[in-house]
C-alpha positions in Angstrom: 0.0 0.0 0.0 2.8 2.4 0.9 4.7 1.6 -2.3 1.5 2.2 -4.4 0.7 5.5 -2.6 4.3 6.6 -3.3 4.0 5.8 -7.0 0.7 7.8 -7.2 2.3 10.8 -5.4 5.3 10.7 -7.7 3.0 10.6 -10.7 0.9 13.5 -9.4 4.1 15.5 -8.7 5.4 14.8 -12.1 2.1 15.9 -13.8 2.0 19.1 -11.7 5.6 19.9 -12.6 5.1 19.3 -16.3 2.0 21.4 -16.3 3.7 24.3 -14.5 6.7 24.1 -17.0 4.3 24.3 -20.0 2.5 27.2 -18.3 5.7 29.1 -18.1 6.5 28.3 -21.8 3.1 29.1 -23.2 0.8 30.8 -20.6 -1.9 31.7 -23.1 -2.4 28.2 -24.3 -2.1 26.5 -20.9 -3.7 29.3 -18.8 -3.2 27.5 -15.4 -0.3 26.6 -13.2 -1.8 23.3 -11.9 -3.8 20.5 -13.4 -7.5 20.1 -12.7 -8.6 18.1 -9.7 -10.2 14.7 -9.5 -13.4 16.3 -8.3 -13.6 18.5 -11.4 -12.6 15.6 -13.7 -15.5 13.6 -12.4 -17.9 16.4 -13.1 -16.8 17.1 -16.7 -16.9 13.3 -17.4 -20.5 12.8 -16.3 -22.0 12.7 -19.9 -19.9 9.6 -20.8 -22.4 6.6 -21.1 -21.8 3.6 -18.9 -22.3 1.2 -21.8 -21.8 0.9 -25.5 -18.9 2.0 -27.7 -19.0 5.8 -27.5 -16.6 8.2 -29.2 -15.2 10.6 -26.7 -13.2 13.6 -27.8 -11.1 15.4 -25.2 -9.8 18.9 -26.1 -6.8 20.4 -24.3 -6.0 17.3 -22.2 -2.8 18.8 -20.8 -1.0 16.2 -18.6 -4.1 14.0 -18.4 -6.2 15.0 -15.3 -9.4 14.5 -17.3 -7.9 11.8 -19.5 -7.4 9.5 -16.5 -11.1 9.8 -15.5 -12.3 9.4 -19.0 -10.2 6.2 -19.5 -11.5 4.8 -16.2 -15.1 5.5 -17.2 -14.7 4.0 -20.6 -12.9 0.9 -19.3 -11.5 0.1 -22.7 -14.8 0.8 -24.6 -15.2 3.0 -27.6 -12.7 5.5 -29.0 -11.0 8.2 -26.9 -9.4 10.9 -29.0 -7.3 13.6 -27.1 -6.4 16.7 -29.1 -3.9 19.2 -27.9 -1.7 21.8 -29.7 1.2 21.1 -27.3 3.3 18.2 -28.7 4.9 17.6 -25.3 1.6 17.0 -23.7 0.4 14.5 -26.4 3.7 12.6 -26.3 3.4 12.3 -22.5 -0.2 11.1 -22.7 0.6 8.5 -25.4 3.2 7.1 -23.0 0.9 7.1 -19.9 -2.3 5.8 -21.7 -1.5 3.1 -24.3 -5.1 2.9 -25.4 -5.5 6.6 -26.0 -5.5 8.2 -29.5 -3.5 11.3 -28.7 -2.9 13.8 -31.5 -1.2 17.1 -31.8 -3.6 19.4 -33.6 -5.8 22.5 -33.3 -9.4 21.9 -32.0 -10.7 23.6 -35.2 -9.5 20.6 -37.1 -12.0 18.2 -35.5 -14.0 17.5 -38.7 -10.8 16.4 -40.5 -9.6 14.3 -37.6 -12.8 12.4 -37.4 -12.9 11.8 -41.2 -9.4 10.5 -41.1 -10.4 8.0 -38.4 -13.7 7.1 -40.1 -15.6 8.1 -37.0 -19.1 9.4 -38.0 -19.5 11.7 -34.9 -18.5 12.3 -31.3 -20.9 11.2 -28.6 -19.3 13.3 -25.9 -16.8 16.1 -26.1 -15.0 17.1 -22.9 -12.9 20.4 -23.0 -10.1 21.6 -20.8 -9.3 24.5 -23.2 -8.6 27.9 -21.7 -11.6 29.6 -23.3 -11.1 32.9 -21.5 -7.6 33.2 -23.1 -9.1 33.0 -26.6 -10.4 36.0 -28.7 -14.0 35.9 -29.8 -13.2 34.6 -33.3 -11.2 31.6 -31.9 -14.0 30.8 -29.5 -16.5 30.8 -32.3 -14.4 28.7 -34.7 -13.7 26.0 -32.1 -17.4 25.9 -31.0 -18.4 25.6 -34.7 -16.0 22.7 -35.2 -17.2 20.8 -32.2 -20.9 21.3 -32.9 -20.3 20.1 -36.4 -19.0 16.7 -35.2 -21.1 16.3 -32.1 -24.1 13.8 -32.3 -27.5 15.6 -32.0 -28.0 13.7 -28.8 -24.4 14.1 -27.6 -23.1 16.1 -24.7 -20.4 18.8 -24.4 -18.8 19.8 -21.1 -16.3 22.4 -20.2 -15.5 24.6 -17.2 -14.7 28.1 -16.1 -12.9 29.4 -13.0 -15.2 31.0 -10.5 -13.1 34.1 -10.0 -13.1 34.8 -13.8 -16.7 34.0 -14.5 -17.8 37.6 -15.0 -14.8 38.7 -17.0 -15.4 39.9 -20.6 -14.0 36.8 -22.3 -16.0 34.5 -20.0 -19.3 36.3 -20.6 -18.6 36.3 -24.3 -18.0 32.5 -24.1 -21.2 31.9 -22.2 -23.1 33.9 -24.8 -21.5 31.8 -27.6 -22.5 28.6 -25.8 -26.1 29.8 -25.7 -26.0 30.5 -29.4 -24.8 27.0 -30.3 -26.6 24.8 -27.8 -30.3 24.5 -27.0 -29.5 23.5 -23.5 -26.7 25.0 -21.3 -26.8 24.1 -17.6 -24.3 25.5 -15.1 -23.3 23.0 -12.5 -22.4 23.5 -8.8 -19.1 25.1 -7.9 -16.3 22.6 -7.6 -14.5 24.0 -4.5 -12.1 21.0 -4.5 -10.1 22.5 -7.4 -7.4 25.2 -7.6 -8.8 27.6 -8.4 -12.5 26.7 -7.8 -14.4 26.0 -11.0 -17.9 25.7 -12.5 -18.9 23.2 -15.2 -21.0 23.9 -18.2 -23.2 21.0 -19.3 -24.4 21.5 -22.9 -26.7 19.4 -25.1 -28.6 19.5 -28.4 -26.0 21.4 -30.6 -27.2 23.8 -33.2 -25.4 23.3 -36.5 -23.3 26.2 -37.7 
């Protein structure tokens, strides 16, 4: 038990260090010094079905905080595609999760990525992207790409930090979500995260 706990702690420390290093290299694309917590990971992974062979797309996986929870929920089922612009992150994820399809690409390329894999649609899209760091055009382009590939009955989850919820970019993003989904529900505050976060649960995408 002690050995197992030590391994987990080393892994967590390694992830945190890797995340912090990438934040220092590219603060606008990483936008946080620490990875998301397990509590937040569970909340954003809620739409993943407990049965079947779903296609789950993960945007901005970083060092794999959400990835680990998604892999656990899937339990080897379906197809898990993780997309990140940071090649160091995708290489790291490929080593840690052998069953993961980790690719270095821009989220706006989702339609192409699914065509190349002969996947008809995504059943669930989970995002760890730093939306508040994007300009309005980038936010809209990424949302257009993901609503294009998301199944009509599929779910999209993402999060925002509580302290930045009322900032201009955050309010603009919330408005963009309302324009592209018929249902946008704001979950409870996840206090067990640094910093505390809120999860957006979105369904019934409107096609661009």
